[in-house]
N, C-alpha and C positions, 0 to 999 in steps of 0.2 A: 659749465654754465655760461652762457654768453654774458659779458659785461657791458654797460652803456658808458662810453667815453663821451664826455662833452668838450667840445672844442671852444677854445675861447681865443678871440683875435682881437686884441684892444691896444690902444695907445697911451693908457695910463693905469697906473696900479688900482685907483679907486674903482674904475670900471672892471677891471679883472675880479676885484673882491665882489663887486654887485653881481657878475655874472656867476660866479662860483657859488654865491648864495642861492642863486635862482635855480641853478643845475643841482645843487644839493637838495633843495624843496622839491624839484621835479622828480627826483629819485635816480640821479646819475651816480654811477659806481666809481668813475675816475674822472679827473680832468685833464685835458690836453692843454696847456698854456703854449700859444704861438708867440714867439718871443720877436716876430717880424718887426713890429712897429713899437715894441713896449721900450721905454728908455733904458739904455744900457747901464746907467749910472744907479739904478735902483738896488737896494739891498735884496737880494732874494730870500734870504732865511727870514727877513722880517713880513715879507708878503706870504709865505708859506706858513707862518706861524698863525696866520689868520685863516687859513684853508683848512677845511676839515676833511676834505677828501685827499686820498693819493693821488700825486700829480706827476704827469709826464710832460716833458717839453720838447719842442722841436722849433726849428728856426728856417722857415721856408724862403727860398730866392724865387724870382719869377719864372725860372725855367721848370719849378715843380709846383707853380700856383700860388708862390708866396709873394710877400711884399718887401723883404730884406733888401737893403739897397747898400749895405756896406762892404768891406772888404772881406775876402775869405779868411784872413787872419783875425779881424775883428769879430767875425762871425764865431770862429772857433773859441776865441777868449771868452766870449758871451756865453757859449754852451758849457764852458769848463766852470765858469762861475757857478752856474745853477748845479752841475754835477757835485761840486764842493758843498753846496748847500744843501745836500742829502735829499734829492728828489726820489721819487720812487720808480722813473723811467725816463728814457730818452728814445728818440727817433732821430735816426740818420739817414740821409739819402743813399741810394746805391752807388752813386758817384763820388761820394766822401771817403777819402783814404785815411783821413785822420780818425783816431779814436781817441775821447777824452781819457785822462788819467782817472783811475778809480771806476771806470764803467763796469768792470766786471763784478763789483758788489751790487750793482742796480738789480731790482728784482725783474724789471722789464727793459729789454734793449731790442729796438724794433729797427730793421732797415727796410726802408720803404722805396717803392719805384713808382712814378707817376709818368703817365701818358696823357697829355691835355687834349690832344687831337683824334685819337683813335683806340682800338684794341689790338695788341700784339698778337701775333700768331704763335710765339714760342713762350707762353706764360709759365709753363712748368720748369723751363731753363732760367727763366728770370728768378723764379722762386729759389731755386737751388742755388743759385749765385748769391742771393741775399742771404740765405742761411749759412752760406761757406764762410761769410765774414765775421762770424762769431755771435751773430745776433740770435736771440732765442725767439723770434718772433719775425716772420716775413710779411710786408704788407704791399700789395698791390692795386692800385688804383688807376684804372684806365677810364676812357671817355667813350661812352655809346651814345650815337645819335638817334638811334632806335633800340627798343628793348631787345630786338633779335640780335642786335650788334654784340651783346653781352654773353651769346652762347659759349664763347671760349672761356669765359670766366667760370660759368657754372660747371663746364666740363673740368676745369682745373679743380674747383672745389669738389666735384662729385670723385674725383680720383686721388684726392689728398687724404693720406692718413695723418690726423691732426697730432697724433702722439709722437711720430716722428718727424713731421715736416708742419710744425704749426704756422699756419697761414691765414691772414685776413685778406680777401680778394673781393672786389666790388667794382661796378661801373658807376662812374659819375654821370650826372646829367638829369635833366628834370624827368625824362621817361624811364630812366633805368634804375632809378633809386631802391625800387624792391630787391634789386640784387643785394643790397646791404643787409636787409632782413634774411633773405634767403642763405646768406653766408652764415647767420647765425644756425640755421638749420642743418648746415654742414660742418658745424662745430667750431666756427672762428671765435676766438676768445673775445675780441672787441667788436663793437659797432659804434661807429663815430655818429654823433649827434649835435645838433645844433641846440643852444640853451634855450631859445624860444624862436618862434618864426620872425624872419628879419635879421636874425644874427647868425646866417648859415656862413661857414667857411670854406664851403666847397659845394658846387653846383649839386642840387637834389638832395642835400643833407636834411633827414627829417629831425623833427625835434625829440628832446629827452622826453617831454610827455607822451608823445605818441608811441615811442618805442617802449616806454614802460608801462603805458596804459592800454591804448589801443591794441597794440600788437604783442604786448607783454613777452618780449623777446627771450627773457631769462628762462622761461619755460621750454624754449626750442630745442629739438634734439634731432638725431637723425632718424627717428621714428615718427617724426611729425609729418602729417599729411599736407599737401599743398592745395588750396583753392585760390580763386581769385575772380576778378570781374574784367573781362577783356573787351576794350573798346578803343575808340581813337576821337577824344580823349577819355581815360578811365578815370583820372585823377579826381574829379569833381563827384564821383558817385559816392552814394552814402552806404553802398553795400557792404564795405569793410566795417563799418560800425555796426551794422545788423549781424553779419554773418560771425565775425570773430566774438562777439558777446554771446551770441547763440550758441556757438561752439563750446565756450566756457560754461554756459548755463547747462548743457547737455553732456559735459564730461568729455567732449571729444578733443584728442590731441591733433589739433589742426591749426593752420594760419591761413587767413584769407588777405590777399594783397590787390592793389589795382594794377593791371598791366595794360599800359598805353602802348599801342603799335599801330603801324599802317601796313603790316604784314601778318595778318591773323594766322594764316596757314603755318608760316614758319614760326611764329610764336608758341603755336599749340605744338609742333613738332619738337620744338626746343624744351619746353617744359613738360611734355608728357614722357620723355626719356627718363625723367626722374620720378618723383613721387605725387605727381599730379593727380588729383581724385576729382576734381569737377571745376567747371569755369561758369559764371555768369557772363552771358554774351549780350552786349549792348551794341549801339550804332557806333559804326555803319557796317558791323561784321555780321548782322543776323542771318544773312542769306549765304554768305561765303563760306561758312563752316558747314553746312549741310554735307558736304562731301566726305567729312571725316566720320560720318555717323555710319553705325552697322544697323542702328534700330532708330526709328522715329516714331514719337507718339502721334495719336491722330490730329490734335491741334497743330503740331508742326507740319504734318503731311498736308493738313488743309490750308494753312496760311503760307507755306514755303518759306517759313522763317521759324529760327529758333532763338531762344534765349537762355538756354541751360545746357551744358554737355557734362554728362557723367562718364567717367573712366572705370569701367568694371574689370573683373578678372579677365585674364587670357586676352587682353588688349581690345575687348569689346567696348564701343563708344556709343552711348546713348544720347538722342537729342530730344529736348522737351521744350514747349513753349508755354511757360506758366503765366505769360502776359494775358492770355485770355481768361483764366480763372481770376487774375487780379483785376481785370476791368469789371468782370461780372459781379465779383464780390464787392467792390468798391460802391457800384451804382445799387445794388440791393441794400447795403448797409445804410446808404444815404436815403433809402425808403422808396425807391423805383420798385414798380410791380412789375414782375415778368408778364408782360401782356402785349399785345398788338400795338402798333403805333409806328410811327417814323422816326428813325435813328440816323444821324448823319455823322460820319468821321472826317475830320479835317486831317489830311495828311496821306501820303502813300506810302510809307516805309514799312518795316517789320511790324513796329508797334501799331501802326494804322491797320495793317491787315489783322492783327490780334483783336483790336478794338471792334472792327467789323464782324467778325466771326463771333466774339462776345454778344455783340447786340443781335445777331442772328439767333443765337442760343436762347436768348431771352424773348424771342417771337417777335422781333421788330422787321420791318422792312428796311433795307440799308441802303443808303446813298454815300458814295465816297466822294469827297472834293480833295483831290491831291494837288499839289503844286505842279505836277507833271502828269497828265493823263495817261501818258504811255507808261509809267512806272506800274500801274496796277490795271492796265485794260485786260490782260489775260486772266489776273485773278479774279476780278469782277464778273468777267463772263462765265467762269467756271462755277462761281457761286450764286450767280443770277443777282448780283448787287448792281444797283443803278450808278453810273458815272456822271459827274457833273462838274463843270469848271467851278474855281474857287470864287464866288461872288456874293456879296452880301444880300442883294435882292433876291437872287435865287434861293438862298438859304432861308430868307423869310418866306417866300412862297411855299417852301417845304413844310412849313410848321411842324418842326421836328419835336417830338417829345424828350429826346436826349441827343446832345451833340458832345462827341469826344474829340478834343484837341490832341493830337498825336504828332505835333512836330516840336523842335526845341524852341521856337519864338516864345519869348517870356522867360526863358531859362537865364542861368548866370552869365552866359555870353550876350545876352539881349534881354536884359532885366524889364525894360520898359516897352518891349515889341508886344504887339497883339496882331495875330494873323489876319483877322478880318475886323479892323477898327469900326468901320461903318455899319456893322450888323445890329439891328435893333431888336434886341434880345425880348421875346415874348414872356410875360411872367408865367412862372410854373415850369420853365423849362430847366431840366436836368443838363448841366454841363460839367464834364469831367475833364480837367486840365491834366495831362500826363506829366507835367513838369512838377516834380514832386517837392523839389527844394524849397520852394517857396508857397506856403499855404494862400498867399494873397497876391496872385499874379494879377497883371492889369486886366486878363480876361475874367477871372474870378471876381474881381471887385466890380467889372462891369456887369455880371451875371447876379451879384447880389443887390445891386442899385437898382436893376430893372425888375427885382421881384422873382428872378429866377432861382433855381437850386445850385449853388456853386458846390461841386464836388473836388476837393483837393487830391491831386495825385499821390499824395502820400499814402493815403488807404490802399489805392491800387499798388503801390510800390510794396508795401508791407505784405499784402495778400500774396502777391507774386513771389516775394523773398520766402514767406512761409511755405510754399509748395518747392521752391528751389533746396530750402533746409531738408524737406522730406526727401527729395531725390538724392541728396548728398548722404543723409544720415539714416534715412528711413524711420524718422521721428519728426513729429510735428509739434511746434510750440503753439499755444492758444494764441490767436490772432490779436486779441486784445491785450497779451502779454508783450507783443513785439513793439509797441510804441515806445516804451522806456529804453529799448535798445538804442534807439537814435538820439538818447539824450546827449547833450553838449555840442550837437550840430547846430 
């Protein structure tokens, strides 16, 4: 069973104890105390007496991403003092030839290798060298600048027999951190965590609370199925909160992770070689992955964009677009009648195409107002939708019953933005803002002030997620039961 190891880097004992308490409360199994900046004259046994978790120590120099500035001899003396204080484990670098006295009695002896600039090609040889030093656990931490750079790490884990070659391997980096969780799927004993947000000791380190709660890494095994959301970025998505909790509610042995990459085809190829069973697909990859599909549902064929990939037996990949039903269900839930009238879509990407199709299915005449007309000209022609420039006066002339905003404006990267700030909204107009993380975006506030009907994107998000869960598991959760799955966001 994987264990969560909280890493602490502090410059005074009081702070170490404070973080140790927080880590214990959050559910950590072990502590790693980094000795880099801790005063060398403190008494280890006194500090350890106040810590309830087993403690592993290490002392990193700058060449391995650490901060220790003393001599090699003073570093060795420091580590020896902690070994003599009866710690539970030690981590020594690959280049360190010295071994502390008494290290053979420690339950955990790690030899580690760090690459702060890239990913080595010979990871299996590095792992074998680490274990040849007498360590009972090899740790390899490399640096990936894009998720797909971490492919050699996953290859190593997939080929490793943890019983004979106990190995922790992951890629550091803001976009590569899911490899830390995937290492647990492949049997790695430890996953390194930050005590809390803002106390990371390495790039991309997740928190103890996320690993023990949201991702529940202790239950992961080699039989766990892999799912995720693929985008650029994907880290802001709420999908992991919904899908991981839905899987647990349904009793499904699966993990769902955010995969950020600028190379979607390579990422799918890298992940699908393993136990990848499904992906939610978000901007800007909704059209790029059509080529991977052997089957497409009608909505995907009509929009030319997908948001769901399901990996079936015998290598069959199916593409679905659940955004269409998400838009439709959100508007109907808000009280809109399926009737004729004018519907307007602001935007021209994959989400905008899904919104246009949804409005058409509701019996509306559709006008699309993209930021660039060329992005949807052919799509609009195929479906007999009108195209218009993005203009407030023209929007008012159309007198729409429904407006769907399908761009990122007003989202986390632009929380104060409004795509058409001078639009004079008519009372009674239904306005769905697909930006779901904020129920009161500038646009929705303006709609409410004008007497319109603001429709939060959260309803659309949950409705499309419900359909994705069905495609992934063959089971549907009640729509009104999904709202609590995003609790804590």
